[in-house]
C-alpha positions in Angstrom: 80.1 72.2 70.2 81.0 72.7 66.6 77.7 73.2 64.4 77.1 70.6 61.9 78.0 70.4 58.4 75.3 71.7 56.3 75.5 69.6 53.6 76.0 66.5 55.5 74.4 67.1 58.6 77.6 65.5 60.5 80.2 67.0 62.6 83.5 66.5 60.9 86.0 64.4 62.8 88.7 67.2 62.8 86.1 69.6 64.2 85.0 67.5 67.0 85.6 68.1 70.8 87.6 65.3 70.8 90.0 66.3 68.0 90.3 69.7 69.8 91.0 68.0 73.0 93.9 66.4 71.1 95.0 69.6 69.5 95.3 71.4 72.7 97.3 68.6 74.4 99.7 68.6 71.6 100.1 72.3 71.7 101.1 71.9 75.3 103.5 69.0 74.5 105.2 70.6 71.9 105.7 73.7 73.7 107.2 71.7 76.5 109.4 69.8 74.0 110.8 73.4 72.4 111.6 74.4 76.1 113.4 71.5 76.6 115.4 72.0 73.8 116.2 75.5 74.8 117.2 74.5 78.0 119.6 71.8 76.5 121.0 74.8 74.4 121.5 77.2 77.2 123.0 74.5 79.6 125.4 73.3 76.5 126.5 77.1 75.9 127.1 77.6 79.7 129.0 74.5 80.5 132.7 74.3 79.0 132.7 70.2 78.7 129.7 70.3 76.4 130.5 71.0 72.6 128.3 72.2 69.9 128.1 68.2 68.9 127.2 67.6 72.2 124.2 70.1 72.1 123.0 68.7 69.3 123.1 64.9 70.7 121.2 66.4 73.6 118.5 68.0 71.6 118.0 64.6 69.6 117.8 62.5 72.7 115.0 64.8 74.1 113.0 63.9 71.2 114.3 60.6 70.7 115.7 58.9 73.7 113.6 56.1 73.7 114.8 54.9 70.5 118.4 55.4 71.5 120.4 52.2 70.9 123.9 53.9 72.3 126.8 54.7 70.6 128.6 53.0 67.8 132.1 54.2 66.9 131.3 57.5 69.4 128.3 58.6 67.3 124.5 58.3 68.9 122.6 55.6 67.0 118.9 55.1 66.8 116.7 52.1 66.3 114.2 49.8 67.9 115.4 49.5 71.5 113.4 46.9 73.2 114.7 47.4 76.7 114.1 50.9 76.7 110.5 50.7 75.1 109.5 47.9 77.4 110.8 49.9 80.6 108.8 52.8 79.3 105.6 50.7 79.1 106.3 49.4 82.6 106.9 53.0 84.0 103.8 53.8 82.1 101.5 51.3 83.8 101.1 53.0 87.4 100.8 56.7 85.6 98.2 55.2 83.2 95.9 54.0 86.5 96.7 57.1 88.7 96.0 59.2 85.5 92.5 57.4 85.3 92.0 57.8 89.1 92.2 61.7 88.8 90.3 61.4 85.4 87.3 59.5 86.5 87.1 62.1 89.8 87.3 64.7 87.1 84.7 63.6 85.0 82.1 63.6 88.3 83.3 67.2 89.1 85.6 66.1 91.8 89.4 66.6 92.3 91.2 63.6 93.7 94.1 65.0 95.1 94.6 61.9 97.1 95.9 59.3 94.7 98.9 59.3 96.4 97.9 58.0 99.7 95.5 55.5 97.9 98.4 54.4 96.1 100.2 53.8 99.3 97.3 51.6 100.8 97.2 49.7 97.6 101.0 48.9 98.0 100.5 48.0 101.4 97.8 45.6 100.6 99.5 43.9 97.6 102.7 43.4 99.2 101.3 41.9 102.5 98.9 39.2 101.0 101.3 38.6 98.3 104.1 37.9 101.0 101.7 35.8 103.3 100.2 33.6 100.6 103.5 33.1 98.6 104.8 31.6 101.8 102.2 29.1 102.0 100.7 26.4 99.2 98.2 28.6 97.6 98.3 28.6 94.0 100.2 31.3 92.4 97.4 32.7 90.3 95.1 32.6 93.4 97.7 34.5 95.4 98.3 37.2 92.7 94.6 37.6 92.2 93.9 37.9 96.0 96.9 40.4 96.6 95.8 42.5 93.7 92.1 42.8 94.8 93.4 43.1 98.4 95.1 46.4 97.3 92.4 47.8 95.0 90.0 47.3 97.9 91.8 49.1 100.4 92.5 52.2 97.8 88.9 51.9 97.3 87.9 52.2 100.9 90.8 54.9 101.5 89.2 56.9 98.4 85.7 56.5 99.7 86.7 58.7 102.9 87.0 62.1 101.3 83.6 61.4 99.6 81.9 60.6 102.7 83.3 63.6 104.4 82.2 65.8 101.3 78.9 64.3 101.5 77.7 64.5 105.4 80.0 67.5 106.5 80.2 69.4 103.0 83.9 69.2 103.8 86.2 70.1 100.3 87.5 66.8 98.9 90.9 68.6 98.3 91.6 69.2 101.9 90.5 65.7 103.0 92.9 64.1 100.4 95.9 65.9 101.4 94.8 64.8 105.0 94.4 61.0 103.9 97.9 60.9 102.0 99.8 61.9 105.0 97.8 59.6 107.4 98.3 56.5 105.0 102.1 57.2 104.5 102.5 57.0 108.2 100.2 54.3 108.8 101.9 52.2 106.1 105.4 53.3 107.7 104.0 51.9 110.8 102.7 48.4 109.2 106.1 47.6 107.7 108.1 48.7 110.6 106.0 46.8 113.1 106.4 43.6 110.8 109.9 42.4 110.3 109.0 39.8 108.2 108.4 41.9 105.2 111.8 43.6 105.6 114.8 42.7 103.2 117.1 42.2 106.0 118.9 39.5 104.0 120.6 41.9 101.7 122.9 44.1 103.7 122.0 47.9 103.4 118.6 47.3 102.6 116.6 46.7 106.0 114.7 49.7 104.8 113.0 47.9 101.8 110.3 45.3 101.2 111.4 42.0 99.9 110.5 42.1 96.3 107.5 40.0 95.4 109.8 37.7 93.2 111.2 36.3 95.9 108.1 34.2 96.5 107.1 33.8 93.1 103.9 35.9 93.4 104.5 37.9 90.1 102.2 39.1 87.0 102.7 36.9 83.8 104.9 38.5 81.1 102.2 37.9 78.4 104.8 38.0 75.7 106.1 41.0 76.9 109.5 39.3 77.3 109.7 38.0 74.2 108.9 41.6 72.3 111.0 43.8 74.6 113.6 41.4 75.5 115.6 42.3 78.9 113.3 45.0 79.8 111.0 45.1 83.1 107.7 45.1 81.1 105.1 42.7 81.9 101.2 41.8 81.5 100.5 44.7 84.0 100.7 47.0 80.9 97.9 45.4 79.0 95.9 44.9 82.5 96.1 49.0 82.8 94.8 49.2 79.0 91.9 46.8 79.6 91.0 49.2 82.7 90.9 52.1 80.7 88.8 50.9 77.9 86.4 49.4 80.7 86.4 52.7 82.5 85.2 54.7 79.0 82.9 52.0 78.7 81.3 52.6 82.1 81.3 56.5 82.1 79.8 56.4 78.1 77.5 53.7 77.9 76.1 53.1 81.1 73.1 54.3 83.1 75.8 54.3 86.2 78.2 56.4 84.2 75.8 58.8 83.2 74.6 59.3 86.6 78.1 60.1 88.0 78.6 62.5 84.9 75.2 64.2 85.6 76.3 64.5 89.2 79.5 66.3 88.3 78.2 68.6 85.6 75.4 70.0 88.3 74.8 68.0 91.4 71.8 69.8 92.2 70.1 69.2 88.9 71.0 65.5 88.9 69.2 65.4 92.7 66.2 67.0 91.0 66.1 64.5 88.2 65.9 61.7 91.1 69.8 60.9 90.9 71.1 60.0 94.3 74.0 62.5 94.3 75.5 61.6 97.7 75.9 58.0 96.6 77.6 59.1 93.3 80.1 61.3 95.0 81.2 58.4 97.4 81.3 55.9 94.8 83.3 58.2 92.6 85.9 58.7 94.8 85.7 55.0 95.7 86.5 53.8 92.1 89.2 56.7 92.0 90.8 54.9 95.1 90.5 51.8 93.4 92.0 52.9 90.3 95.2 54.5 92.1 95.5 51.6 94.1 95.3 49.0 90.9 98.4 51.2 89.8 100.8 50.5 92.8 99.3 46.6 92.8 100.5 46.2 89.2 103.7 47.9 89.8 104.7 45.8 92.8 103.3 42.6 91.3 105.8 43.1 88.6 108.0 41.3 91.2 111.2 43.1 90.3 110.3 46.4 92.4 111.4 47.2 95.8 109.2 49.5 98.4 111.0 51.7 100.6 108.9 51.5 103.7 109.9 55.1 105.4 107.2 56.6 103.4 106.4 59.2 106.1 109.4 61.4 104.8 107.5 61.7 101.0 104.8 60.7 99.2 105.1 58.7 95.9 105.4 60.8 92.9 103.0 58.6 90.9 100.2 59.8 92.8 100.7 63.4 91.8 102.0 62.6 88.3 98.5 61.2 87.8 97.2 64.9 87.5 99.2 66.0 84.3 98.3 62.7 82.6 94.8 63.4 83.1 94.7 66.8 82.0 96.8 66.0 79.0 94.4 63.5 77.7 91.4 65.8 78.7 90.1 63.4 81.1 89.5 60.6 78.4 90.3 57.2 79.7 91.3 55.8 76.8 93.4 59.1 76.1 95.0 58.6 79.5 97.0 55.4 78.1 99.0 57.6 75.8 99.8 60.7 77.8 100.8 58.0 80.7 103.1 56.4 77.9 104.7 59.9 76.9 105.2 61.1 80.7 107.4 57.6 81.0 109.0 58.2 77.5 110.2 61.6 78.9 111.8 59.7 81.9 113.4 57.6 80.0 114.8 60.1 77.7 116.1 61.9 80.9 118.1 58.6 81.6 119.6 58.4 78.0 120.7 62.2 78.6 122.4 61.1 82.0 124.1 58.0 80.3 125.0 58.9 76.9 126.1 62.8 77.2 127.5 65.3 79.8 123.9 66.4 80.6 122.0 64.9 83.8 118.5 63.5 83.8 116.9 66.6 85.3 116.6 68.5 82.0 113.7 65.8 81.5 112.2 67.0 84.8 112.1 70.5 83.6 110.4 69.4 80.4 107.7 67.4 82.5 107.3 70.2 84.7 107.0 72.5 81.8 104.1 70.2 80.4 102.5 69.9 83.8 102.4 73.6 84.1 101.0 73.8 80.3 98.5 71.0 80.9 96.6 73.5 83.1 96.3 75.9 80.1 95.4 72.7 77.9 91.8 74.0 78.7 92.4 77.6 77.4 94.1 76.3 74.4 90.9 74.0 73.9 88.7 77.1 74.3 90.4 79.2 72.0 90.3 76.2 69.3 86.8 75.6 69.7 86.1 79.4 69.2 88.2 79.4 66.0 86.4 76.2 64.7 83.1 77.7 65.7 84.0 81.1 63.8 85.2 79.3 60.5 81.9 76.8 60.8 79.9 79.9 61.3 81.5 81.7 58.1 80.8 78.5 56.0 77.2 78.1 56.9 76.7 81.8 56.2 78.2 81.3 52.7 76.1 78.2 52.2 73.2 80.5 53.1 73.7 83.1 50.8 74.2 80.4 48.0 71.4 78.9 49.1 69.3 82.2 48.9 70.5 83.1 45.7 69.5 79.5 44.3 65.9 80.1 45.5 65.7 83.4 44.0 66.7 82.4 40.8 64.0 79.5 41.1 61.7 81.9 41.8 62.6 84.1 38.9 62.2 81.2 36.5 58.9 80.0 37.7 57.8 83.6 37.5 58.9 83.9 33.7 57.3 80.3 33.1 54.0 81.4 34.4 54.0 84.5 32.4 54.8 82.7 29.4 51.9 80.2 30.0 49.3 83.3 30.6 50.3 85.1 27.1 49.8 81.6 25.4 46.3 81.4 27.3 45.6 84.9 26.2 46.4 84.2 22.6 44.0 81.2 22.3 
């Protein structure tokens, strides 16, 4: 912790722990973008079909791809692009939720690498209930709410499993999470394979996909997103994710329950000594993490215009793992996760712009994301270095202030001594 300002007694905002966390995240992001620009230059020089002008355009799109408005008279143009920005927010929604899932677990001393499996369970629950109720006379809002809650509850129950194994058998949650990820993948595959009514067999070549929920009318309201970002996939799910992020911040920092979770994460044995039920805290922490990851899947597929490929046993959803760097970049701060999730989504949009507007492909954006993911592990190192620097500077300031204060006190003592001597002389004369 940085020392308080000796004059005001308060910690300056730019020297606070939160500010240091932001600095470390920005360093990781800037290095990642710089490496991306370097890759663009190297690929441009190596490929004969990319001119120096094309290299410059590639660098511009790396940094400003989300603001690209296409080409006008052969030249790249930039400005407000409602489709790009709206799609960015839409893609950010599941990243925010999985990022929250990982961040909350981190705050309580747990590593939730099982967000992918929890995401899949949320997907299965939401799509199943959404289709079943969507084909009945159930009101749309009630069908949406029940589909969302079913997905969240299934994710929470799936997330609680690693917590139970940790508290009862002392099995590391990472091992259990990896196992439950693949169990969830095969379980969800079996469920949709066994129920043909969910398959999108009406469209040729799409028998491996689940019917999108827009076909049964169970979709998230736009909440003015269609007016602001016309033509994009954006909907009210983004606002719901933001509200959940704020709610998680309030819970973790302003409630007794959140304090117990964080205390258990800091030192499980000390928390138990203080009267906190550490086993309950661990199980609830993983259950909450599972609920959050599943909520990301629910919001993603309740948009109505996304299709789920049910043969999930071949791979796990990337959103579950992308939540890890999102949480790390945000220093596990629930509100910070919103911004880091948007940033990761922005890079995906930039990759698509590179693909469609230049001779580059979108994998350069993947390289940038990979570098930032790698550097996000070093964000704690950057934070430590910056904290030491701030402490050193603050210590120097405190030392200077102490010296000045000592000098002032010495001068006052001299003045008082002189005054006393003068009074004594006058008294002797009398």
